[in-house]
C-alpha positions in Angstrom: 0.0 0.1 -0.1 1.5 3.4 -1.0 0.4 6.1 1.2 2.6 8.9 -0.1 2.0 10.6 -3.4 5.7 11.4 -4.8 6.2 14.2 -7.2 9.6 13.5 -8.6 9.9 16.6 -10.3 9.2 18.6 -7.3 11.7 21.3 -6.1 9.9 22.9 -3.1 12.2 21.2 -0.6 15.7 19.6 -0.7 14.4 15.9 -0.7 14.2 15.5 -4.4 10.8 13.7 -4.2 11.5 11.7 -1.2 9.1 12.7 1.6 9.1 11.7 5.2 7.5 8.2 5.4 4.5 7.1 7.3 5.0 4.4 9.8 2.9 2.0 12.0 0.6 -1.0 11.8 -2.1 -1.6 8.9 -4.9 -2.0 10.2 -4.4 0.2 13.2 -6.5 1.0 16.2 -5.2 4.6 16.5 -4.4 7.0 13.6 -2.1 10.0 14.3 -2.1 12.5 11.6 0.5 15.5 11.8 0.2 18.6 9.8 3.9 18.4 8.1 7.3 17.2 9.1 9.4 19.2 11.4 13.0 20.1 10.3 14.3 17.1 12.1 11.9 14.7 10.6 12.2 16.2 7.1 15.9 15.6 7.3 15.5 12.1 8.5 12.5 11.3 6.2 10.5 9.7 8.9 7.4 11.2 10.7 7.0 11.7 14.4 10.6 11.4 15.1 11.3 15.0 16.3 10.5 16.7 19.6 6.5 16.2 19.0 7.1 12.4 18.3 9.1 12.0 21.4 6.5 13.7 23.5 3.7 11.6 21.8 5.6 8.4 22.3 6.0 9.1 26.0 2.5 10.0 26.3 1.3 6.7 24.6 3.6 4.6 27.1 2.2 6.5 30.0 -1.5 5.8 29.1 -0.7 2.3 27.8 -1.3 2.4 24.2 1.3 0.0 22.5 3.0 1.4 19.4 2.0 -1.7 17.4 -1.7 -0.6 17.4 -0.8 2.9 16.0 -0.3 4.4 12.4 1.7 7.6 12.1 1.4 9.8 9.0 1.3 13.6 8.0 -0.9 15.5 5.8 2.4 16.7 3.9 5.4 14.6 3.4 7.9 17.4 3.0 8.3 20.6 5.4 7.0 23.5 3.6 9.4 26.6 3.0 
């Protein structure tokens, strides 16, 4: 299943059409959707890995939601300029 529309000729960021990737289980019990990747996520090409992702993961652990029941994605695959 492809969840990202890749525009290989897009020059709006420095990723050359390689956006941050969604991650998680399909099907998932919980879906988390961010707006766009942070600069760290943009560079690492992975969603919810920056400061917000760290906080979200700690919160999920605290309330007892296992990562294997979650899917993480962003509306945008690249950080807007």
